[in-house]
Each structure stands twice: as C-alpha cells, then as structure tokens.
C-alpha positions, -999 to +999 in steps of 0.1 A: +441-303+499+431-276+522+403-253+509+414-216+506+397-193+530+390-156+524+393-128+549+364-108+561+379-078+544+380-095+510+344-108+514+334-072+524+349-058+492+331-085+471+298-076+487+304-039+481+311-045+445+279-066+441+259-039+459+272-012+435+265-032+404+239-017+379+226-051+370+206-071+396+225-098+414+207-127+431+227-154+450+215-187+464+233-218+478+235-250+457+200-260+468+183-226+459+182-211+493+186-173+494+220-159+503+219-123+491+207-098+465+217-062+457+198-029+455+196-032+417+177-065+422+150-046+441+149-018+416+146-041+386+123-068+400+102-048+424+108-075+451+119-066+486+150-086+492+143-086+530+113-109+523+136-135+508+159-139+538+158-175+550+135-185+520+139-208+491+136-195+455+104-214+452+088-187+473+088-163+443+069-188+422+044-196+450+036-159+455+032-155+417+060-130+414+075-150+386+063-179+364+096-197+364+130-194+382+161-197+360+184-206+388+164-237+398+167-251+363+205-244+365+208-262+399+192-293+384+218-300+357+245-273+363+240-259+328+239-221+325+208-205+311+194-172+299+157-163+298+133-134+296+114-130+328+087-105+337+088-094+373+062-076+396+078-043+385+063-050+351+098-049+335+111-074+310+143-087+325+171-108+308+181-133+335+214-152+331+221-178+358+251-201+363+266-223+390+294-212+413+320-239+420+346-243+447+383-249+439+377-286+444+351-286+417+321-290+440+291-267+436+289-239+461+258-220+449+241-202+420+244-166+408+217-149+387+225-116+368+195-095+359+195-069+332+166-045+327+156-046+290+126-023+293+145+008+281+162-013+254+128-027+242+113+008+243+141+020+221+136-010+198+099-002+195+106+034+188+132+023+162+106+000+146+080+027+145+105+052+131+114+027+103+078+023+095+073+061+096+103+066+073+089+040+049+055+057+050+071+091+043+090+076+014+057+062+000+042+097+005+071+113-013+068+089-042+031+096-043+037+134-043+063+129-071+036+111-091+011+138-084+035+164-098+033+144-131-003+152-138-002+130-169-004+100-146-034+114-126-058+127-152-094+127-138-111+141-168-148+134-166-170+147-194-191+117-200-221+108-179-207+073-172-174+086-158-190+114-138-211+088-121-180+068-113-164+098-097-195+106-077-196+070-064-159+072-056-163+103-035-192+087-016-174+054-008-141+073+001-158+084+033-161+048+045-135+021+051-152-005+029-131-027+007-133-016-030-129-037-061-123-017-093-127-035-126-123-024-162-100-029-192-063-022-191-055+015-192-089+028-181-074+045-150-081+020-122-049+030-104-058+067-107-093+060-093-077+042-063-056+073-057-087+095-060-105+073-034-076+076-010-072+113-015-108+119-006-107+097+025-097+105+061-068+081+055-051+107+034-043+125+067-033+093+087-013+072+062-001+067+027-015+049-004+008+020-009+006+001-043+015-036-048+016-050-083+004-085-078+015-096-113+051-083-110+064-108-085+064-146-080+045-160-050+075-163-027+087-127-032+051-113-032+045-129+002+076-113+018+069-080+000+033-079+012+036-094+047+073-087+056+095-112+073+113-118+106+151-119+108+165-153+098+132-163+081+151-176+051+185-176+034+196-141+024+170-125+046+179-091+060+196-092+094+168-072+111+139-086+090+117-065+068+085-045+071+058-056+046+037-033+025+007-040+047+026-028+077+039+003+059+003+011+047-009+010+084-033+039+088-036+043+051-047+024+020-032-006+003-038-008-034-036-043-048-033-039-085-038-069-108-055-088-080-065-115-105-029-125-106-027-130-069-012-165-063-038-191-052-015-204-025-014-170-008-051-161-011-060-177+022-034-155+039-049-124+023-084-135+033-072-138+069-060-102+067-094-090+055-112-110+082-090-105+112-072-072+104-039-086+115-009-101+098+018-126+105+052-120+090+070-147+071+089-167+098+069-151+126+044-164+150+031-133+167+000-116+151+005-079+143-027-058+143-031-034+113-055-007+103-055-007+065-082-001+039-079-025+009-086-013-027-081-039-053-082-037-091-083-061-120-090-064-157-098-101-153-132-118-149-129-129-112-164-145-113-153-168-141-120-175-123-140-185-092-160-210-113-127-224-127-113-227-091-085-202-100-097-177-074-111-183-039-149-176-038-147-163-002-118-140-010-138-126-040-168-117-019-145-101+007-129-080-019-161-072-038-178-053-010-181-021-031-177-029-069-167+000-092-166-006-130-148+018-153-161+015-189-136+017-218-132+049-238-150+035-269-181+035-248-176+070-234-163+089-264-172+122-248-140+119-227-116+115-257-113+151-267-110+165-232-083+139-224-064+148-256-066+185-246-054+176-211-024+156-222-014+180-250-011+208-224+010+187-201+034+175-228+037+209-244+048+222-210+070+193-203+089+195-236+087+233-240+067+229-272+037+246-287+021+218-307-015+219-320-037+193-338-051+195-372-089+188-376-084+155-395-062+143-365-091+151-341-114+132-365-091+102-365-089+103-327-127+103-324-131+074-347-104+053-332-115+028-305-084+033-282-080-003-270-054+009-246-078+035-233-065+065-213-030+051-211-029+048-249-041+084-253-014+096-230+014+077-247+002+087-281+001+124-274+035+123-258+049+105-288+034+130-312+046+160-293+081+145-292+084+132-328+064+156-349+086+181-368+061+210-371+039+229-347+008+214-362+005+176-358-011+163-390-026+131-402+008+120-416+023+121-381-002+096-367+008+060-358-003+034-384-029+018-361-047+051-358-043+062-394-074+045-408-073+059-443-107+047-455-125+062-425-106+094-427-110+098-464-148+093-461-149+118-432-128+144-451-149+141-482-181+148-463-167+180-449-175+212-468-155+233-469-123+212-465-109+216-429-080+239-426-045+225-418-039+251-391-068+252-366-056+276-340-058+269-302-068+234-294-098+243-272-113+263-301-105+235-325-122+209-303-153+232-300-155+236-338-150+199-343-177+191-316-201+215-333-196+199-366-203+164-352-234+175-335-247+194-365-241+163-388-260+140-364-289+164-361-291+167-399-290+129-402-317+121-376-337+153-375-345+151-338-327+154-305-334+120-290-319+100-319-290+124-323-282+121-286-283+083-289-260+084-319-235+107-301-236+086-269-246+116-247-276+126-226-303+146-242-298+173-216-261+175-226-271+178-263-297+205-255-271+225-236-245+222-264-271+231-290-278+263-272-240+270-269-234+265-306-267+281-318-280+249-333-318+255-329-349+244-346-348+207-337-374+190-316-370+160-291-388+136-315 
C-alpha cells in the first residue's frame, strides 16, 4: 500500500498551527533527534530552539537544562507519559509526550506538549494561604466571641498566689518558650493560656487555637492536629485538610488535657517541638511552622512518665516554663471577688438584679469549691436563673454547698443576726470581710496569727485594718 503524501501547503498549515499554540510543542524523530519546536517552547522552557537544530534530545540533559527527558522514555517502549519538569526558565512544566505513528503503524517520531503550571501553582499557593487565613480568621472570630462572654475569661486576682501567677504569665508571654500549665480542673488553665497569648507579640500575627486532647480518639486527633493530604484515607476530603498546627501558624496552639495525648502520637508531637515542622497524614513533604505551644493538664505527668504512660523526652520539651495554678480552697481571697464578678455578668445577661444574703456569702467562703472557678461561675448562673426573689438566700443554695452544721454555727456566732437584705453586693462583701477579719483578730490577738488564719499577707491585713478602722493590734 502506498504511503499517503501531504502537500507543502498542508504541511505549512500544520507548522503555522503548531507555531501559534499557547502550549510548548517539541518534535523529534523516532530516535529522539530534534525536528522542530514552537515559540511557546522557548518562552516556557527558556531554551533557544536554534541551539537544538541537528541535535539529539540528550543534549538538554548533558547541558544540565533538564534532569530527565520524557520523550526519551516514551521512545523506548512507545508508552505515553506525563511528568513535571523544571526548565532553565525556573518554571514548573507539565510535559506530556507520546509517539506519532504512520498509517502503516510504524513509528514516525515523538511529540511533547508542554504546559506552564507556574501561574496555576501560584494560584494554588494563594488559595492554600487564603484557606489558612480564613481558618485563622474564623479562630479569631470564635476567640472574640468568647471574649465577649466575660464569664469565660475572668482574671480576678485578689490573692497573692494568683497575682504571682499573672505576673509570671506576663513575663513569659514576651518569649516563645513552651509553657506547661498545671492545676486542678476548673482553676482557669485555659483562661491563663488566653492571657499569655493576649500579652504576647503573637496576638498581632496569629490566633490562639485550642485542641482538646481528651475529646478525640488517636486517629481523629492526628488528622485534626496535623491535617491530611487528599486521598490519605477513606472519606478524606477531596482537597485534604489543614491541621490545627498549620492554622495556628504565627500564633499559639493550646493543647488542653495534654495528659490524655495518645502515647502513639507523642513522638510525632515531639518532632514538632524539636524541628518546628509537620508532616500531614499521608504526606511526605515537611511543612515548616512558627507556632508557640502552651499545654495544660490536671494530671501528674511526672508520675505518668514513671509508669511509661507519657514520654519523658516530650515531658521535658513541654515543661520548659511550668506554671501552677493553686485551687480556690488554698486562695480563698479570690472567692468573694469572683462571686462579685460573675453576679454582675449574669445579672446583666439575664436582665436581673439579684443580690446575696450574708449567710450565702458565709456558705460560699466555707465551701471548698472542688470545681474551682468553673464551679463558682456555674453556681452563680444557676442561682440567678432559678431563685425567685431578688435576694438569693441560704434556701436557694445547692445541697452540696448548704452545709447546715457549719452555717448554723456561723450564724449563732454572729451578733446581731445578719439581715436578710444586705444591699449592694460590694458593700455586703466589704461588711462580711470586715466581720471575718475582726473575728480572727479577736481570736488570735495579733496580726501575724490572724493573717495566717485568713491565708493573706500581713501587709494585706494591715491595709485592710486601716480601711475598716480595726486598730490596736500588734504584729505579735
């Protein structure tokens, strides 16, 4: 069978079409010798096509213009291929190569089509950054919403212990050191983490992102924290997912309940603290991050290390700056100010005007508050909502606070009997505080023992004595 021949006119049209194409076109014979390339090839690759005339494709590898040539692989087995190639232009190019066959089925040559992906990759990077920014904005919005609810962010510091904690927190906020906050449940570890972030430079460059390590199983926690690539597992999002570490980039990551962090993931978290980079689930490329880690727990991590339930190296990486928040029963000076704080908030929230009777304040001061600040907050909200009168009385209190024996003894020691209506809360608290100080001074007869009994500094007691006119007592 005679092979069909094309006229010069037809071949001229084909060449014109190739020359006008936006994608690069590179033609070789069946052995890889250069035939032609269009202008787009020069623009995309940065290679002068005139230098390729009479040359084999291997020339581009020999000169270091490319690390591999797709068309040479195609010529070996006649199988079409597509690869990413970086050319002297610095552009990332998607090269698709395939054989050209004659009508008799014999190979005639190889054609490579080159598409510039630089602009597409730039758009992808911008999209990725935009998605991260949107996620960070969402975290910021959520944070601002929480800030509007001041009941979640009470930083009431009357006691010496807690004032020292806040002073330390302000000082360490200026650094990027990893912080480990410890203390019983409800003492305000999450609030202190927010306080540290708020007083750091990172408040201007990123968000505070919270991860509850106890809320998710290990598999979900890993993808939530580190994110995952597309197709990493069944039901994974088509475009993958940004992890909390990536979203917190430039800001602070708060790992709450770090004692619950799965042992099988602890090495991965340790690598983050050491290398300041992450690998997503299903990914191989490290992603650098700039994140400050603040962790919190109510568990004894040192004991967990001894029991091999927590990695020792991770513990020391987290415990760079330890901060301990003592429970309310050890800093009773903060109880009345916290009650005043939350009562104002919930009166405003529920458009109420509730006050507290003196015996209620007495009950609150004697109660140990095992749930600490969180329990005070919840109790005050409950009382504001459920009490029927403007004055919250002893009868309104929950059973676990209503210690009848202690209250009866306290009431019987009062003379005269405390009035049911006490007026504004601030004045009631001051009157109650004055009574407690006066009783302690009468019991001990000196400032030192009275201050020890009240769990306050002697300087604080001296100042309050002057405020309430309780004079005539010596230091010893």
